[in-house]
C-alpha positions in Angstrom: -5.6 1.6 -3.0 -7.1 4.6 -1.3 -8.6 4.1 2.1 -10.3 6.8 4.2 -8.7 7.8 7.5 -11.5 6.1 9.3 -10.9 2.8 7.6 -7.1 3.0 8.3 -7.9 3.7 11.9 -10.3 0.8 12.1 -7.7 -1.6 10.6 -5.1 -0.2 13.0 -7.5 -1.0 15.9 -8.1 -4.5 14.6 -4.4 -5.2 14.2 -3.6 -3.8 17.7 -6.3 -5.8 19.3 -5.1 -9.0 17.5 -1.5 -8.3 18.7 -2.7 -7.8 22.2 -4.5 -11.2 22.2 -1.3 -13.0 21.2 0.5 -14.7 24.1 3.8 -14.2 22.2 3.4 -10.4 22.1 4.0 -8.1 25.0 3.4 -4.3 24.6 6.1 -2.1 26.0 4.0 1.0 25.2 0.3 1.6 25.8 -2.2 0.3 23.2 -2.9 3.8 21.7 0.8 4.3 21.0 0.9 0.9 19.3 -2.2 1.7 17.3 -0.8 5.1 16.2 2.4 3.4 15.0 0.4 0.7 13.1 -1.7 3.5 11.5 1.5 5.4 10.5 3.1 2.3 9.0 -0.1 1.6 7.0 -0.3 5.1 5.7 3.3 4.9 4.6 2.7 1.7 2.8 -0.5 3.0 1.1 1.3 6.1 0.0 4.2 4.1 -1.4 1.7 1.9 -3.3 0.1 5.0 -4.7 3.4 6.3 -5.9 4.2 2.9 -7.6 0.8 2.9 -9.2 1.2 6.4 -10.5 4.7 5.7 -11.9 3.4 2.6 -13.7 0.5 4.6 -15.2 2.8 7.3 -16.3 5.0 4.8 -18.2 1.9 3.5 -20.0 0.8 7.0 -20.9 4.2 7.9 -22.2 4.0 5.2 -24.9 4.0 6.6 -28.5 0.5 5.3 -29.2 -2.5 5.4 -27.0 -3.2 2.2 -25.0 -6.7 2.0 -23.5 -7.0 1.3 -19.8 -8.7 -2.0 -19.3 -7.4 -3.6 -22.4 -5.3 -6.7 -22.2 -2.2 -4.9 -23.4 -2.7 -2.2 -20.8 -3.1 -4.8 -18.0 0.1 -6.6 -19.1 2.1 -3.3 -19.3 0.7 -2.2 -16.0 1.8 -5.4 -14.2 5.2 -5.2 -15.9 5.8 -1.5 -15.0 4.3 -2.0 -11.5 6.7 -4.9 -10.8 9.6 -2.9 -12.1 8.8 0.0 -9.7 8.5 -2.5 -6.8 11.9 -4.0 -7.6 13.5 -0.5 -7.7 12.4 -0.1 -4.1 13.8 -3.5 -3.1 10.4 -4.8 -1.9 
């Protein structure tokens, strides 16, 4: 899923604020450092998801016959190939 930089920043702020409100969590760094790390982790996860999505789509496109996106067959293959790519990463 593609998110704009502003949306990623907003989610990072929300996550950081939620963590700061938890009694079980104590920040050893300032809030901005924590927020930046949350944003970095989110961007890495989103980039990884985009690579998995692209790999699954390429596998479908490499089929001998054309499979139309949105068809039931395409959806089944996409889920199958997506899950294969996730398993390769050990997620």
